[in-house]
N, C-alpha and C positions, 0 to 999 in steps of 0.2 A: 564584553567578549565571552564566548562560550567555549569551553575546552572540551574536547572529545578525546577519550583515551582509546588508543589502538595499541594493544599489547603494552609495551613499555613506553611507546612514544606518545607525546601529546601534540595534538593539532589544535590550534586556536583559530577561530573564525571571527572576524570583526563583524559589526552590525551590517556594514555594506556587503560583505561577502555572504552573510546569511540571507540578506534580501535578494541578492543575485541568484543564490542557490534555490531559494523558494520560488523565484520567478521561473527559473529553468524547469523545476519539477512541475510547476503549474502548467507551463507550455506543453511539456511532454504528456502530462496527465490529460490535458484537454485534447491533444491530438489523438491519444489512445481512446478516449471516450467517444470521440466523434468519427473514428475511422470505421465506416460502415462495411468495409470489405474484410475486416478482421474477424477471426473466430477465436477469441481469447479463452484460454482455459481457466484463467483466474481474473477476478475483478480487480480493477485499479485500486480499489480500497484495500484489498488484501495484499496486493504487491507493495503498496506504500507502508502498510502496517508491518509486513514482514521485513521491510527495510529499516524499521525502528521508529517510525512516526506514530504518534498517538492520534486517536480520532479528533481531538481538538486541533491538531495541526493539519490533518488530512481534510477536514471539513472546508476550511477556507480555500484550500487549493482546488477542490472540486466544486465549490459553490454549494456545499450541503451542510446541514447542521451536524454537529458532532454526534448526537444521538442517532441520526439517520445513518451516519457512517458506521457507528458501532453495531447497529442492527444488521447492516449489509455485510459487515465482516463476519458476524456470528452466523448469519444464514448461509453465506458462502462456504464457510468452514464446515458447517453441519452437512451441507449438500455434498461437499468433497469427501467427508468421512463416510457418508452414506454410499456414495459411488464407489469408494475404495472397498467398502465392506461387500457390496454386491459383486464387485470384480473378483475379490478373493474367494467368495462363496461360489462363483461360477467356475473358478479354476479348481475348486475342490480343496482349497487350503484350510 
């Protein structure tokens, strides 16, 4: 069992619950990755990382190597920072 602390309450997930949660995340990530009509502002890797998953956990969900995930996250965050900087410069801030 894995315990996750949320404020003062503890929530424990059994192995079967963890497997079910991982499967649901994988399905949602797959749908997001293959939706050709979307214009996502953030990569799936970044969304999952921001949700608290590590590249070693994200890789199997997306069918990618953890190092590939790590690079994608770093590049996406660098691009977002660059865009934010350009936006603030264009506003004269």
